[in-house]
C-alpha positions as CSV (number, residue, x, y, z in Angstrom):
1,M,3.6,7.7,12.5
2,K,3.3,6.9,16.2
3,N,5.0,10.1,17.2
4,Q,2.9,12.1,14.7
5,I,-0.3,10.7,16.3
6,K,0.9,11.5,19.8
7,K,1.8,15.1,18.7
8,E,-1.5,15.7,17.1
9,S,-3.3,14.3,20.2
10,I,-1.4,16.7,22.5
11,V,-2.0,19.7,20.2
12,K,-5.7,18.8,20.0
13,T,-6.0,18.6,23.8
14,A,-4.1,21.9,24.2
15,L,-6.3,23.7,21.7
16,E,-9.3,22.7,23.7
17,V,-7.8,24.2,26.9
18,A,-6.0,27.3,25.5
19,P,-6.4,27.7,21.8
20,L,-4.9,31.2,21.5
21,T,-1.8,30.2,23.5
22,V,-1.2,27.1,21.3
23,Q,-1.5,29.1,18.1
24,L,1.1,31.6,19.4
25,L,3.5,28.7,20.2
26,D,3.3,27.4,16.7
27,P,6.8,27.7,15.2
28,E,5.4,28.9,11.9
29,I,3.5,31.7,13.7
30,I,6.5,32.8,15.8
31,S,8.7,33.1,12.7
32,N,6.2,35.4,10.9
33,P,5.2,38.5,12.9
34,L,2.5,39.5,10.4
35,A,0.9,36.1,10.8
36,V,1.0,36.5,14.6
37,V,-1.0,39.7,14.3
38,A,-3.5,38.2,11.9
39,K,-3.9,35.0,13.9
40,V,-4.3,36.7,17.2
41,G,-6.8,39.2,15.8
42,Q,-8.9,36.4,14.3
43,A,-8.8,34.4,17.5
44,I,-9.9,37.4,19.6
45,I,-12.7,38.2,17.3
46,A,-13.9,34.6,17.2
47,H,-13.7,34.4,21.0
48,F,-15.9,37.4,21.7
49,F,-18.4,36.6,18.9
50,T,-18.8,33.0,20.2
51,K,-19.1,34.2,23.8
52,F,-21.7,36.8,23.0
53,S,-23.7,34.6,20.8
54,S,-23.7,31.8,23.3
55,E,-24.8,34.0,26.2
56,Y,-27.5,35.7,24.0
57,K,-29.0,32.4,23.0
58,E,-28.9,31.1,26.5
59,K,-30.7,34.2,28.0
60,I,-33.3,34.1,25.2
61,K,-33.9,30.4,25.9
62,N,-34.3,31.1,29.7
63,G,-36.7,33.9,29.0
64,E,-34.5,36.6,30.5
65,L,-34.5,38.8,27.4
66,K,-37.0,40.3,25.0
67,N,-36.8,39.1,21.5
68,E,-39.4,41.6,20.2
69,N,-41.5,44.6,21.4
70,V,-38.6,46.8,22.4
71,A,-39.8,50.4,23.0
72,T,-37.2,52.3,20.9
73,E,-34.7,51.7,18.2
74,K,-31.9,52.0,20.7
75,P,-31.3,48.2,21.4
76,A,-30.9,47.6,17.6
77,L,-28.3,50.4,17.4
78,M,-26.5,49.0,20.5
79,F,-26.5,45.5,19.0
80,A,-24.9,46.9,15.8
81,D,-22.4,48.9,17.9
82,L,-21.3,45.8,19.9
83,L,-20.8,43.6,16.9
84,K,-18.8,46.4,15.2
85,L,-16.5,46.8,18.2
86,I,-15.9,43.1,18.2
87,D,-15.3,42.9,14.4
88,E,-12.9,45.8,14.5
89,G,-10.9,44.3,17.4
90,K,-11.6,47.4,19.5
91,I,-12.6,45.4,22.6
92,D,-11.0,43.4,25.4
93,E,-12.4,41.3,28.3
94,E,-13.4,44.1,30.7
95,R,-14.8,46.4,28.0
96,F,-16.6,43.4,26.5
97,K,-18.2,42.5,29.8
98,A,-19.3,46.1,30.4
99,I,-20.8,46.8,27.0
100,K,-22.4,43.3,26.8
101,S,-24.1,43.9,30.2
102,I,-25.4,47.3,29.2
103,F,-26.9,45.8,26.0
104,F,-28.5,42.9,27.9
105,Y,-29.9,45.4,30.4
106,S,-31.6,47.3,27.5
107,V,-33.4,44.1,26.3
108,S,-34.0,42.5,29.6
109,K,-37.5,41.2,30.2
110,N,-38.6,44.1,32.3
111,A,-36.6,46.9,30.6
112,T,-38.6,50.1,30.2
113,E,-38.2,52.8,27.5
114,N,-36.2,54.8,29.9
115,D,-33.9,51.8,30.5
116,E,-33.3,51.5,26.7
117,T,-32.5,55.2,26.5
118,L,-30.1,55.1,29.4
119,A,-28.4,52.0,28.2
120,Y,-27.8,53.6,24.8
121,E,-26.2,56.6,26.5
122,F,-24.2,54.4,28.8
123,L,-22.9,52.3,25.9
124,Q,-21.6,55.5,24.3
125,T,-19.8,56.3,27.5
126,A,-18.4,52.8,27.9
127,K,-16.8,53.1,24.4
128,K,-14.7,56.0,25.9
129,L,-13.4,54.0,28.8
130,S,-10.3,51.8,29.1
131,S,-10.3,48.5,30.9
132,T,-8.5,50.1,33.9
133,E,-11.1,52.9,34.1
134,I,-13.8,50.2,34.2
135,L,-12.0,48.4,37.0
136,I,-11.7,51.7,38.9
137,L,-15.4,52.3,38.6
138,K,-16.1,48.7,39.7
139,A,-13.9,49.2,42.8
140,N,-15.7,52.4,43.7
141,F,-19.0,50.6,43.1
142,E,-18.1,47.8,45.5
143,I,-17.1,50.2,48.2
144,A,-20.4,52.1,47.7
145,Q,-22.1,48.8,48.3
146,D,-20.0,48.2,51.5
147,K,-18.1,45.4,49.8
148,I,-14.8,46.7,51.1
149,S,-11.5,44.9,50.8
150,E,-9.7,43.9,54.0
151,A,-6.7,45.8,52.7
152,V,-8.6,49.1,53.3
153,S,-8.6,50.4,56.8
154,K,-11.5,52.2,58.5
155,E,-9.2,55.3,59.0
156,Q,-8.6,55.4,55.2
157,M,-12.3,55.1,54.5
158,A,-13.0,58.1,56.7
159,N,-10.4,60.2,54.9
160,G,-11.3,58.9,51.4
161,K,-14.8,60.4,51.3
162,S,-13.4,63.8,50.2
163,H,-9.6,63.6,50.0
164,R,-8.3,62.7,46.5
165,N,-5.0,61.1,47.7
166,S,-6.9,58.9,50.1
167,W,-9.5,58.0,47.6
168,R,-6.9,57.0,45.0
169,R,-5.0,54.9,47.5
170,I,-8.2,53.1,48.7
171,I,-9.3,52.4,45.1
172,A,-5.9,51.0,44.2
173,Q,-6.0,48.7,47.3
174,Q,-9.6,47.7,46.5
175,M,-8.4,46.7,43.0
176,G,-5.5,44.7,44.4
177,Y,-2.9,47.2,43.3
178,E,-1.6,47.7,46.9
179,N,-0.1,51.2,47.1
180,L,0.2,51.9,43.3
181,D,-2.3,54.7,43.4
182,S,-0.5,56.5,40.6
183,I,-2.3,54.0,38.3
184,V,-5.7,55.5,39.5
185,T,-4.3,59.0,39.2
186,K,-3.6,58.5,35.5
187,Y,-7.3,57.9,34.7
188,E,-9.0,60.2,37.2
189,G,-9.4,63.1,34.8
190,N,-11.3,61.1,32.1
191,L,-13.7,59.7,34.7
192,E,-14.4,63.2,35.9
193,S,-14.9,64.6,32.4
194,L,-17.4,61.8,31.7
195,G,-19.4,62.8,34.8
196,L,-18.9,59.3,36.4
197,I,-17.0,60.5,39.5
198,S,-17.3,63.9,41.2
199,S,-15.0,66.7,40.2
200,R,-12.0,67.9,42.2
201,N,-12.4,71.2,43.9
202,E,-11.4,74.1,41.7
203,E,-10.2,76.4,44.5
204,D,-6.4,76.4,44.7
205,H,-6.3,75.8,48.5
206,L,-8.7,72.9,48.1
207,Q,-7.1,71.1,45.1
208,G,-6.6,68.0,47.3
209,L,-10.3,67.5,47.7
210,F,-13.3,66.5,45.6
211,E,-17.0,67.1,45.9
212,S,-18.3,64.5,48.3
213,T,-21.1,62.2,47.1
214,K,-23.3,59.5,48.8
215,K,-21.6,56.8,46.6
216,F,-18.0,57.2,47.6
217,R,-17.2,59.6,44.8
218,L,-19.4,58.0,42.2
219,T,-22.0,60.5,40.9
220,E,-25.6,59.4,40.6
221,T,-24.9,58.9,36.9
222,G,-21.7,56.9,37.7
223,Y,-23.6,54.7,40.2
224,K,-26.4,54.0,37.7
225,F,-23.8,53.3,35.0
226,C,-22.1,50.7,37.2
227,E,-25.5,49.0,37.8
228,F,-26.0,48.7,34.1
229,M,-22.4,47.5,33.3
230,T,-22.3,44.9,36.1
231,K,-25.8,43.4,36.0
232,Y,-25.1,40.9,33.2
233,E,-21.3,40.7,33.2
């Protein structure tokens, strides 16, 4: 009985610190792969629902958000979208933070009708992004705001304003990936197709370049998107 009480006490403490980890370490779970999938799925859904609900209530309490008088139906549609993504397990920490921030932006106290419309468009875009793509955009956003990592040299910055290889290397270093710029290369095309970073030059002899922007390759749309997705993360 003494050992049982001690074991239950340890488990209870561990659950408070890292509930998902403890559930995975349960021998019963480990022996049943299907139970692992179900248990992890339930834990993730509960985690994001709880986190969103808590933050939403806190912001309403502090008067940061509107609870009525929105200008369009867009916030309601975004709210439904966010809950659906969580319920279907189609979300992780980075995507959750981005989509949650975009939603909160749309219902912030001073949000305009234009903000609501933009937020709705940006949420649709965010649904098409992976976590790594969101991190790439954040890295570019930081550089555009002159929050440049010490790992990035001034010489690199000079070359990175129009040269794709230099840009990818700088972004990788800003993300803490050192020289693993192939990770950035993998996602470059999707970010271009969504209009968030400027396109590579189409002329054969200029394939190593991209159209220069004022925001270190972020387009104006991309920069605005980053403002929405980081404001309330």
